[in-house]
N, C-alpha and C positions, 0 to 999 in steps of 0.2 A: 790441803794444809788447814791452817787454823780457822776454828770457829768462824778444818780440813776433811830546770830549768838556770910658729915664731914670727911673731909679727914685730918688725922694726918700727920704732917710734921716731918720726921726724917732727920738725918744729910745728907744722900745721896740725899734727895729730897728737901733740903732747898732752893736751887736756884730756882727750878721750882715752889715751893710753894710760894716763895716770889714774883715771877713773876705773879702767879695766883692771889695773894693778890692785886698786883698793878692793874691787869686787872679788878678784881672785884670792886676795888675802882673807876676805870675809868668808868666802866659800870654803877655803882651806880650814879656817877656824871652825866653821859649822861641821865640816867633814870630820875633823878631829874630835869635836864634841860628840858627834853621832857615834863614832867608833868607841869613845869612852862610855857612852850610854849602853852600847851593845855589850861592851866588856862587863859593865856593871850588871846588866841584865843577865848575862851568861852565868854570873856568880850565883844568881838566884835560881837557875834552872837545873833540873836533874839531868843526868846523862841521857836519859830517854828523850827528854824535851829538847836537848841540844841537837840530837840526831834528827828529830822531827823538824825543828826549825831550820836546820841545814838544808832540809829538803822542801822548804817553802811552806811550812805548816801555817804560817801567819796569813797566807793567802786563801786558805781553805774556806774561811768564813764567807768569802765572796762568791764561792762556786755554787751555781744553781743547777748545773748539770755536767756530768762527765760521761763521755762515750769512749769505749775501748774494746778491742778485740784481743782475747787471750788465745795464744797459739802454742801448740806443743809439737816440736819436731823430734823424732827419734831416728838416729842413723841417717839424717838428711831427708827424712820423709815426714810430711805433716800427718799427724795422727789425731789431732784434736783442734777444734777451733770454735770458740763461742764469742759472740758479740753482745755487749751490754750497753745500756743507756740507764744511768742512775741519776735521779734527782734527790740529792741528800737532804734537802730541806723538807721534802714531803715523804721521802723514802719510797717513791715510786720507782719500779725497776722494770725494764724491758729486756728480755733475752731473745737473741736470734741465733738459731742453729740451723743452717741450711734454709729450708723454706718454713721452718717452724718458728713462730713468734709468740712469746708468752709475756704478758704484761701483768704485773701484780703490785700490791703494796705490802711492804714487809710487816705491817700490822695485822695482815690477814693472809695466812699461808695455807689455809685449808683446801682451797680450790685449785692449787697449782700442781703440775706434775711432780712426782717424787724426785728429789735430787736437785730440783731447780734452784732453791735458795741455798742449798749446800754448795752448788757450783758457783753462785754469785759470791758467797762469803770467801770461798777458796781463791777465786780469781781477783777479787778486790784486795784480799790480803797480800797476794803477790804484788799487785800494782802499788799499794799504799802501805807497805809494811812499816816504814818509819813512823807513819801516823798512828798505826795500830798500837804502837808502844805507848802512846798517850791516850788513845781512845779506850782501850780495853781495861776493864775493871776486874777485880778479883784475881790479880796476877801477883807474882813475886819476882822482883827484878834485882839482879846482882851484877856488879861490874868488876871486871878483872883488868887492871891497868896494863898488864903485859901478857900477851898471848901470841901463839903462832897460828896464823890462818891456815886451815887444813889443805887448801888447794894450792895457793901461791907459796906457802911456807914463809910468808913475810911476817915480821913482827908487827902486831897491831894491838888495839885494845879489844876487849870482848864484853859485850852485854848479853846476859842470859835472862830470858823471860820465861817463866813457868806458869802455865794456866791452872786455875783451880780444878778440882775434881768434879765440880758440878757446873752445869750450864754449858751452852755451846754444842757444836756438833761432834767435837773430838776433845773432850775434857782431859786435862792432865798433860797435854803436850808441852814440849819445851823447844825454844829456839835460841840459838847462839848467834848473835850478830857480831861480826868482826869488822871493825871500823878504824879509820886512821885518825890522826890528831886533828884533822879538819872536820871530823864527825861525819865523813862520808862512808857509808857502808860498802865494803868491798866483797864480802862473802857472808854466807850464813849457813847454819846447819839446823836441820829439822830433826828432832828426836821424839818419836812417837811415844806417848805415855811417859815422857821424861826418862827414857832408857839411857843407859850410859854410852851406848854406841849410836852413831848417826843412822837415821833412816834415809836421809837425803842431804846432800850438800851441793850448793851452786854458787856461782859468782853473782855479783851485782855489777852490771856494766851498761855501756851505751846510755849514760845519763843524758836526758834531754829536758828542756824547760817548756812547760805548757801553762801559760797564764800565771807564771810564778811558781808553779809546782815543779819541783825537780824530781824527775822520775827515772829510775833505772829500767830501761825498756827491754833488757835481755838478761837471762840467767842461764848459765851453762854448767853442767855437772863436771866432776873431776876428770872424767874420761873423754869428755867432748862428744859423747854419744847423744846426750839429751839436752835440748835447748827449749826453754820456755820464754816466750817473748810477746811483746805487745805491738799491735799496729792500730791505726785508726784512732789514736788518742786525740780527743778534742775536749777542751775545757770551756764551758760557757759560764759567764758571770752575769 
């Protein structure tokens, strides 16, 4: 792929219950004010940012390290597995495949085995795709308010991101994100070199929260033959 989370008040408790009632009222007012602030904030966010924030993007700034294992099963058999440890603040990366361990910094790629960083970019993209919508530069993003998700055939919204023809490992690729009114991504389509027909389509499912990051831990194709999924996810702050 690409650059490819009733208490009753009696007489003796009247004063404390009254105070609790006041506190509940104040808490409710604060909650309502917070919701209003979120609504106002959302008005200023792009669709891409809304998707990213739905997935906990505001917590990313606190992450010092994230560990995860990228798995691929085909017809029920595991055919690929790579484990990663990434320190985003320093861009230090460690890859473990079987007994092979490779550690490098993304500022210097000359001394690492061919395909190592490409694998990291691919696996990270699957893990944090909603964040990539915000991170990646040199892209063109369009939004379609009504679309039909290709696997579920549900009516959703669709965001398409097309990468520029320069830079990255696979320039010119396109991705269609199908998401609901809650800005949760349910499916996506990968179109190599922005072709009109899909190169791959999968679900986004099994969302789990890791230190505030809401991550889809499983992706399955339309036939159910191919599943890409994550294990060993750990977020360190």
